[in-house]
N, C-alpha and C positions, 0 to 999 in steps of 0.2 A: 504494500500500500504506500502511496506517495502523498505526503501531506506538505502543505506549504502555508505558513501564516506570517503575518506582519504584526509585530508588537512594538509598543512604545515603552521605553524604560527611562527612568530618571533617578539618578542617585541623590542622596541627601546633601543639602548645603551644610557647610561648616558653621559652627556656632560663632557668634561674635565674641571678641575679647571685651573685657570690662575695665572701666576706670573706677578704682576703689582705693581707699587709704587705710593704712594700718592705724587702728585706734585702740589704745590700751591705757590703763591707768599708769601714770608716771612715765609715759612715752609721749611727750608733747608733739614731736614731729616724726611720726613713725615712718613716713615715706609711702611710696606706691605699693599697693598689694592687690592689684587687679589680676584675676585669673584668665587663663586662655580658654577659648571656646572649644567645644568637643568636635571631633571630625564627623562628617556626614556618613550615613550608611551606604554601603556598596550594594549594587544589584548583581547577584550571582546566579548563574545557571548550574544546576546539578543534575546528573544522570540518575534516574530511578528505573531499574530494570522491570519493575512491575507495570510501568506505563508502556503502551505500545502505539499511541496515537497522539497527535497534537490537537485533537478536537476540543479539549477544555479551553484552548485559546480562542475559539470561535465566539465565546461569550464575554471573555475578559481580555482586553488587549492593552490596557494601560496599567503599568506597574511602577510604583514610586516608593523609594526607600525613605526612612525617617531622617529628619534633619538633626544636626548636632545641637546641643543646648549651649546657651551662652555661659561664659565663665562666671565665677562668683568672687566675692571678696575673700580675703585671707589667702590669696594665691591659689584658689581651688579651680581646677580645670572642669569645664562643663562636661556633661555626660555625652558620650558618642552616640550617634544615631544607630538604630538597630539595622543590621544588614537584612536585605530582602532576598530570600532564596527561592528561586523558581525551579520546580522539578520538570524535567523534560525526558522523553524516552531515549534509549540508546540509539546511536546512529544519527543524531541531530547535527546538522551542519548549520552553524550560526554565521550569518553574513550581515554586514552593515548595509542597510537599505539604500543609502545615498551613493556610496562608492562601489558597492558590490564586493568589497574585500571580505575574504573569509577570515573570521575572527577565531573560530574554533571548530573542530570536528570531535564531537563528544561521543565516545564509544564505551569506555571503561566504566564499570560500576562505581558510583559515588564520585566520579570525576567532576571537578568544579572549575569554572572559569568566571572571572570577574569581567562583566561586559560594560559596567559603568561604575568607576571608582568614586567614592564619596569625596566631597570637598574638604580641604584642610581647615581646621579651626583658626580663628583670628587670635592674635597675641594681645594680652592684657597690658596695662600701662607699666607694669613692673619691668617689661623688656625694653622700654624706651628711656629708662632712667640713666643719666650719665652724671659725671662729677659737675658739669656745668648746668644741667637741667635735672634737678633732683625731685621735682614734682610734675612729671609729665601728665597732661590732661588729654592724652590721645590713646586710642586703642584701635586695633584692626578689626574690620569685618571679616567674617569667614568667607572662604572661597565658594563660589557656586558649584553645585553638582553638575554632572555630565548628563545630557539628555540625548537620546538617539533612537532611531527606528531600526529594528532588526528584522 
């Protein structure tokens, strides 16, 4: 049997870094303490030998992974987005719909391939502190996730 489907995948955006300050008793000028954002979730295809057709993709064609959480105070990194794992039957050939490039030929049991990596989390204000600028009021946004048709 020959199946062919077109699906849309989007990985999660990275979480934003945060601007925060260390505040403790007897520490009047604690300095920057903004945490980094968490990374976005990946979209992963995994081979499941119990499947033998791509017919489930006839009803659902849009797949989106979770975004990373923003950083927190006290230099805490935000939670990473959960990866989205999509099960496919053995013998699945994955192609980029725009370029036609073959991304993977999935044959082995439990073989996995990342088709859309998640975005990197942004840096908090603790990373921008220098001897000349000890109280930076800047933080980075997270990188956007990858979106593509397969």
